[in-house]
C-alpha positions in Angstrom: -224.4 -17.1 -52.5 -225.7 -19.9 -54.7 -223.1 -22.2 -56.6 -222.2 -21.7 -60.1 -223.2 -24.9 -62.2 -220.1 -25.0 -64.6 -220.0 -27.6 -67.4 -216.5 -27.5 -68.7 -216.3 -28.8 -72.1 -213.0 -30.2 -73.6 -211.9 -32.6 -76.4 -210.1 -32.2 -79.5 -210.3 -30.2 -82.4 -213.4 -31.3 -84.4 -214.9 -33.3 -81.9 -218.3 -31.8 -82.0 -218.1 -29.7 -78.7 -219.8 -26.0 -79.9 -222.8 -28.1 -81.7 -223.2 -30.0 -78.3 -223.2 -27.0 -76.5 -225.7 -25.0 -78.7 -228.2 -27.6 -78.7 -227.9 -28.2 -74.9 -228.6 -24.4 -74.4 -231.5 -24.3 -76.6 -232.6 -27.6 -74.9 -232.8 -25.9 -71.5 -234.3 -22.6 -72.7 -237.0 -24.6 -74.1 -237.4 -26.2 -70.7 -237.5 -22.7 -69.1 -233.8 -22.9 -67.9 -231.1 -20.3 -68.6 -227.7 -21.2 -69.8 -224.8 -19.1 -71.0 -221.6 -20.1 -73.0 -217.9 -18.9 -72.9 -216.0 -19.5 -75.9 -211.9 -19.9 -75.9 -209.6 -19.9 -78.5 -205.9 -19.1 -79.0 -206.9 -16.4 -81.6 -209.2 -13.5 -81.8 -211.7 -14.3 -84.7 -213.7 -17.0 -83.4 -216.1 -18.8 -85.7 -217.5 -20.6 -82.3 -218.4 -17.2 -80.9 -220.1 -15.6 -84.1 -222.0 -19.1 -84.4 -223.3 -18.8 -81.1 -224.2 -14.9 -81.1 -226.0 -16.1 -84.4 -228.3 -18.2 -82.2 -229.0 -15.3 -79.6 -226.8 -17.2 -76.8 -225.7 -15.2 -73.7 -221.8 -15.4 -74.1 -218.4 -14.2 -72.9 -215.2 -14.9 -75.0 -211.7 -15.7 -73.5 -209.2 -15.2 -76.5 -205.7 -15.0 -77.0 -204.8 -18.2 -75.3 -206.4 -21.1 -73.5 -208.5 -20.9 -70.5 -205.2 -22.3 -68.1 -203.3 -19.5 -69.5 -205.9 -16.8 -69.2 -207.6 -18.2 -65.5 -208.2 -14.5 -64.4 -210.2 -13.7 -67.8 -211.9 -16.9 -67.3 -213.3 -16.0 -63.7 -213.9 -12.7 -65.1 -216.2 -14.3 -67.6 -217.8 -16.4 -65.2 -218.7 -13.7 -62.9 -219.9 -11.3 -65.9 -222.5 -14.0 -66.9 -223.5 -14.9 -63.8 -224.2 -11.2 -63.0 -226.0 -10.4 -66.2 -227.6 -13.3 -67.0 -228.0 -15.4 -63.7 -227.8 -18.8 -66.1 -228.6 -22.1 -64.4 -225.6 -23.5 -66.2 -222.6 -22.0 -67.6 -220.9 -23.9 -70.4 -217.0 -23.0 -70.8 -215.6 -24.6 -74.0 -211.9 -25.0 -73.9 -209.6 -24.6 -76.8 -209.5 -28.1 -78.7 -205.6 -28.5 -78.4 -205.6 -28.0 -74.7 -205.2 -30.2 -71.7 -204.3 -30.4 -68.0 -207.6 -28.5 -67.1 -208.2 -30.2 -63.9 -205.1 -29.1 -62.2 -205.2 -25.5 -64.3 -208.7 -24.5 -64.2 -210.9 -27.0 -62.2 -208.8 -27.3 -59.2 -207.9 -23.6 -58.9 -212.2 -22.5 -59.2 -212.6 -24.6 -56.6 -209.7 -24.0 -54.1 -209.8 -20.2 -54.3 -213.8 -19.9 -54.4 -214.8 -22.5 -51.7 -218.3 -23.5 -51.8 -219.0 -21.3 -54.7 -218.8 -23.8 -58.0 -219.8 -27.4 -58.8 -218.0 -28.3 -61.8 -218.0 -31.3 -64.2 -215.4 -31.6 -67.1 -216.8 -33.6 -70.4 -214.3 -34.5 -73.1 -215.8 -35.4 -76.4 -214.2 -37.4 -79.1 -215.5 -38.0 -82.5 -216.4 -41.7 -82.6 -214.3 -42.3 -85.9 -211.4 -40.7 -85.0 -211.5 -42.3 -81.7 -211.7 -45.4 -82.8 -208.7 -44.8 -85.3 -206.7 -43.7 -82.5 -207.3 -47.0 -80.4 -206.8 -49.4 -83.7 -203.8 -47.7 -84.8 -201.7 -47.8 -81.7 -202.6 -44.3 -80.8 -201.2 -43.0 -84.1 -203.5 -40.3 -85.7 -201.3 -37.4 -85.5 -197.5 -36.9 -85.0 -196.4 -38.2 -81.7 -196.9 -35.1 -79.5 -200.4 -34.2 -80.7 -201.1 -37.7 -80.1 -200.1 -37.0 -76.2 -202.6 -34.4 -76.0 -205.5 -36.3 -77.4 -204.7 -39.2 -74.8 -204.4 -36.8 -72.1 -207.6 -34.9 -72.8 -209.4 -38.3 -72.4 -207.5 -39.5 -69.5 -208.4 -36.6 -67.4 -212.2 -36.5 -68.2 -215.0 -36.6 -65.6 -217.4 -37.9 -68.5 -216.3 -39.0 -72.1 -218.7 -38.2 -74.6 -218.3 -40.3 -77.5 -220.0 -38.1 -80.2 -221.1 -38.5 -84.1 -222.4 -42.1 -83.4 -225.0 -41.6 -86.0 -222.3 -41.8 -88.6 -221.9 -45.5 -87.8 -224.5 -48.3 -88.7 -225.4 -50.3 -85.7 -222.9 -53.2 -86.1 -219.9 -50.7 -86.5 -221.2 -48.8 -83.0 -221.2 -52.1 -81.5 -218.0 -52.9 -82.1 -216.8 -49.6 -81.1 -218.5 -49.5 -78.1 -216.7 -52.8 -77.2 -213.2 -51.3 -78.0 -213.8 -47.9 -76.1 -215.1 -49.5 -73.0 -212.2 -51.8 -72.8 -209.7 -48.8 -73.3 -211.5 -46.6 -70.7 -212.8 -48.8 -68.2 -213.9 -47.4 -65.0 -214.8 -44.1 -67.0 -218.2 -42.7 -67.4 -218.9 -42.9 -71.1 -222.0 -41.5 -73.0 -222.6 -42.4 -77.0 -224.2 -39.1 -78.5 -225.3 -37.9 -81.4 -225.4 -34.3 -80.5 -228.6 -33.5 -82.9 -230.8 -35.7 -81.1 -232.8 -34.0 -77.9 -232.8 -37.2 -76.1 -229.2 -37.6 -76.4 -228.5 -34.0 -75.2 -230.9 -34.7 -72.4 -229.1 -37.7 -71.4 -225.7 -35.7 -71.3 -227.2 -32.8 -69.2 -228.6 -35.4 -66.8 -225.0 -37.3 -66.6 -223.5 -33.6 -65.8 -226.2 -32.9 -63.1 -225.6 -36.2 -61.6 -221.6 -36.1 -61.6 -220.9 -32.5 -60.9 -219.4 -31.9 -57.2 -217.3 -29.4 -55.5 -214.1 -31.7 -55.0 -210.5 -31.2 -56.3 -209.6 -33.6 -59.0 -206.8 -35.8 -59.2 -205.0 -35.0 -62.5 -202.8 -37.0 -65.0 -199.1 -36.6 -65.1 -198.1 -34.2 -67.7 -195.0 -33.2 -69.9 -195.2 -29.7 -70.5 -192.5 -30.0 -73.2 -194.1 -32.5 -74.9 -197.5 -31.0 -74.2 -195.8 -27.5 -75.7 -194.3 -29.3 -78.8 -197.5 -31.0 -79.6 -199.2 -27.2 -79.4 -196.6 -26.0 -81.6 -197.0 -28.6 -84.2 -200.4 -27.1 -85.0 -200.7 -23.7 -87.3 -203.5 -21.7 -86.1 -205.0 -19.2 -89.3 -208.2 -17.1 -88.8 -209.1 -14.7 -91.6 -212.2 -12.7 -92.6 -212.8 -12.9 -96.6 -214.8 -11.1 -98.6 -216.3 -12.4 -102.0 -218.3 -10.2 -104.2 -219.9 -11.0 -107.8 -221.9 -9.7 -110.6 -224.2 -12.6 -111.1 -225.5 -13.2 -107.6 -223.5 -16.5 -107.4 -221.3 -15.4 -104.1 -222.6 -18.1 -101.8 -221.9 -20.9 -104.8 -218.4 -19.1 -105.1 -217.7 -19.4 -101.2 -218.5 -23.3 -101.3 -216.2 -23.4 -103.7 -213.4 -21.5 -102.1 -214.1 -23.5 -99.0 -213.8 -27.1 -100.9 -210.7 -25.9 -102.5 -208.9 -25.0 -99.0 -210.2 -28.4 -97.9 -209.3 -30.4 -100.8 -205.5 -28.7 -101.0 -204.6 -29.4 -97.3 -206.2 -33.3 -97.9 -203.9 -33.4 -101.0 -200.9 -32.6 -99.1 -201.8 -34.9 -96.6 -201.9 -32.6 -94.0 -203.5 -33.6 -90.4 -206.6 -31.3 -90.0 -207.2 -30.6 -86.4 -210.3 -28.7 -88.1 -211.6 -26.3 -90.6 -214.2 -23.9 -89.3 -216.1 -21.7 -91.8 -218.8 -19.2 -91.0 -220.5 -17.8 -94.0 -222.5 -14.9 -93.4 -224.6 -13.3 -96.7 -226.6 -10.5 -94.7 -229.5 -12.7 -93.7 -228.2 -15.5 -92.0 -224.8 -17.5 -90.8 -224.1 -21.1 -91.8 -221.3 -22.9 -90.1 -219.2 -25.5 -92.5 -216.8 -27.9 -90.5 -214.3 -30.4 -91.5 -212.1 -32.2 -89.4 -209.4 -35.0 -89.4 -211.8 -38.0 -90.6 -212.5 -37.5 -94.5 -216.0 -36.0 -95.3 -217.9 -36.1 -98.6 -219.5 -32.9 -99.5 -223.0 -33.1 -100.6 -224.0 -32.4 -104.5 -227.5 -31.1 -103.8 -226.9 -27.8 -102.0 -229.5 -25.1 -103.0 -227.4 -21.7 -103.1 -229.0 -18.5 -102.1 -228.5 -15.8 -104.8 -226.9 -13.1 -103.4 -224.0 -10.3 -104.8 -221.7 -10.7 -101.7 -220.7 -12.7 -98.7 -218.3 -12.6 -95.8 -216.5 -15.9 -94.6 -214.7 -15.9 -91.2 -212.2 -19.0 -91.4 -210.6 -20.9 -88.4 -207.9 -23.4 -89.7 -206.2 -25.6 -87.1 -203.9 -27.9 -88.9 -200.6 -29.6 -88.4 -198.3 -27.7 -90.8 -196.2 -24.5 -90.6 -198.3 -21.3 -90.4 -196.3 -20.1 -93.7 -197.3 -23.1 -95.9 -201.0 -22.9 -94.4 -201.1 -19.0 -95.6 -200.0 -20.1 -98.9 -202.7 -22.8 -99.3 -205.6 -20.4 -98.6 -204.0 -17.8 -100.8 -203.6 -20.4 -103.6 -207.1 -21.2 -103.2 -208.4 -17.7 -103.2 -206.4 -16.8 -106.4 -207.6 -20.3 -108.3 -211.5 -19.1 -107.3 -211.0 -15.7 -108.4 -209.7 -16.8 -111.8 -212.3 -19.5 -112.2 -215.2 -17.4 -111.2 -214.5 -13.6 -112.0 -215.4 -12.9 -108.6 -213.4 -10.3 -106.4 -212.2 -11.9 -103.1 -210.4 -9.8 -100.5 -208.7 -10.8 -97.5 -208.8 -9.2 -94.3 -207.6 -9.7 -90.4 -205.4 -12.5 -91.4 -203.6 -13.8 -88.6 -201.4 -17.1 -89.0 -199.4 -18.5 -86.1 -198.4 -21.3 -83.7 -199.5 -21.2 -80.2 -196.6 -20.7 -77.8 -195.6 -22.8 -74.7 -198.4 -23.3 -72.3 -197.7 -21.6 -69.0 -200.9 -21.8 -66.6 -201.7 -19.2 -64.5 -202.3 -21.7 -61.5 -201.7 -25.3 -61.1 -203.1 -27.3 -58.3 -202.6 -31.1 -58.0 -205.2 -32.5 -55.7 
């Protein structure tokens, strides 16, 4: 039986995991290698799943909880991809608020399936957020959420410092000094995930690193971990927009920016905001993270009378307030544009206490 090459991809919300995986799968396909992806989220309506489907990527989904708490579903997904697609590599992208993957995912897979897996854990970090974390005495979110962020980096086989193209050369050199001092002894990559050269370097590093040995795990206080997850509200919703003047895409962007600006205006820490806009011909993903962004003013809007937007919002706030923010943005957008906006499949919640199926300490 051939071993499964499993590239486990973790890292905080908004760190760019999904884009990197999509680019890596595309690179592998161009080089005549097969790859599949397993997406994961606390909710059921995953932007990332639809994004991967839009790129014709072989995919399985683990929903309603993280890999560690849905371990059996993860194993089923791995075996399903292996049987259907026979991939050279499987990428498994964990929930962005999840940690302790070495003990709850990697070690169980390796122990219960001896000789069947070679695994490497890449933990992604947005370089701007990581610098802020290190410079601000590790204080970017509330303490319990900061704890999750720190533990994710601590257990990484490889730290992928992502979005380096957003810094100039002098900023990047200073950032490298800060990061390498903080994570001495770790394998660190500096990556622009839209660069084929950087993606190739990441894949090569994963190939060189992966092994079949159990990993040591950082000490995890599950009460702090659980409290950190409970401080993040999850909101998933499908929104339909209909207009009489073929301006549905423009109205969609107006709504997206209203939601973002309302959250920022209340100084609420963002894990990520992901939107998937479907105009019937193509699907476009729009993302915001904890680091402020500038929206371009040169967007050319396609003319169509209706679109669907899928929202995944992860914000440090209560679900009730997050739901109100989105509802207020919808009402304002309807009034300003005389469009018709419908809400479907709304789910707003806080993740439950993490209860892994297995926890194996090497």
